C-alpha positions in Angstrom: -24.4 36.8 -19.6 -20.9 36.9 -18.1 -22.0 34.2 -15.6 -23.0 31.8 -18.4 -19.7 32.3 -20.2 -17.8 31.6 -16.9 -19.8 28.4 -16.2 -19.4 27.2 -19.8 -15.6 27.7 -19.5 -15.5 25.9 -16.1 -17.5 22.9 -17.6 -14.7 22.3 -20.2 -12.0 22.0 -17.5 -12.5 18.3 -16.6 -12.0 17.4 -20.3 -8.6 18.9 -20.2 -7.7 17.0 -17.0 -8.6 13.7 -18.6 -6.5 14.3 -21.6 -3.4 15.1 -19.5 -3.8 11.9 -17.4 -3.3 9.7 -20.5 0.2 11.1 -20.9 1.3 10.1 -17.4 2.8 6.8 -16.4 1.0 4.6 -13.9 2.7 4.4 -10.5 4.5 1.1 -10.0 3.1 -1.1 -7.1 5.5 -1.5 -4.2 6.3 -5.1 -3.2 5.5 -5.4 0.5 7.0 -7.7 3.1 4.1 -9.1 5.2 4.1 -11.3 8.3 0.7 -12.8 9.1 0.0 -14.1 12.6 -2.7 -16.5 13.7 -3.6 -18.1 17.0 -6.8 -19.8 15.8 -6.8 -23.6 15.9 -9.0 -26.4 14.8 -11.9 -25.4 17.2 -12.7 -22.7 14.6 -11.8 -24.1 11.2 -12.7 -21.1 9.2 -10.6 -18.7 11.2 -7.8 -21.2 11.4 -7.6 -21.2 7.6 -7.8 -17.4 7.1 -4.1 -16.9 7.6 -3.2 -19.4 4.9 -5.8 -18.3 2.4 -5.0 -14.6 2.8 -1.3 -15.3 2.8 -1.7 -17.2 -0.5 -3.7 -14.3 -2.0 -1.0 -11.8 -1.0 1.8 -14.0 -2.4 -0.2 -14.3 -5.6 -0.3 -10.5 -5.7 3.5 -10.4 -5.7 4.2 -9.6 -2.0 6.7 -11.4 0.2 4.7 -13.2 2.9 5.6 -15.1 6.0 3.1 -16.9 8.3 3.6 -17.0 12.1 1.5 -19.4 14.1 1.1 -19.1 17.9 -0.9 -21.0 20.5 -3.6 -23.3 19.2 -2.6 -22.5 15.6 0.6 -24.6 15.9 -1.6 -27.7 15.9 -2.7 -27.0 12.4 0.7 -28.1 11.2 -0.1 -31.8 12.1 -1.1 -33.8 9.0 -4.2 -35.3 10.7 -5.4 -31.9 11.9 -4.8 -30.3 8.4 -6.9 -33.0 6.8 -9.7 -32.5 9.3 -10.1 -28.7 8.9 -12.9 -27.9 6.5 -13.6 -24.1 6.6 -17.0 -22.8 5.7 -16.9 -21.1 2.3 -13.3 -21.8 1.6 -11.4 -24.8 0.1 -10.2 -27.4 2.6 -7.1 -26.4 4.5 -5.1 -29.3 3.0 -5.6 -27.8 -0.5 -4.6 -24.3 0.6 -1.6 -25.6 2.5 -0.3 -27.4 -0.5 -0.5 -24.2 -2.5 1.3 -22.3 0.3 4.1 -24.9 0.3 4.3 -24.8 -3.5 4.8 -21.0 -3.3 7.6 -21.5 -0.7 5.9 -19.2 1.8 7.7 -19.7 5.2 5.6 -20.9 8.1 7.0 -20.4 11.6 5.4 -22.0 14.7 
């Protein structure tokens, strides 16, 4: 009998926990400073566009983003190369790069 009373008392505890959560404020999200690096070039168009697509998504989420290109990735800054890169499952790099420039995300190469 005592055991049943104990378990019934314990079963009511989660309800009290939920009621106290509503009175708390949600923690504010911290704005991060992110530098993204890529060395992928036009030989692998999908990977070459990842840094731009992910950087754009992080900037849309409110973070400060910078993109740093090394090696073969520096060739993706040429107009002819940008227009030729068509990643699989993602928008063309020319579209993504226009959005990156519109967001004023710095690109270093």
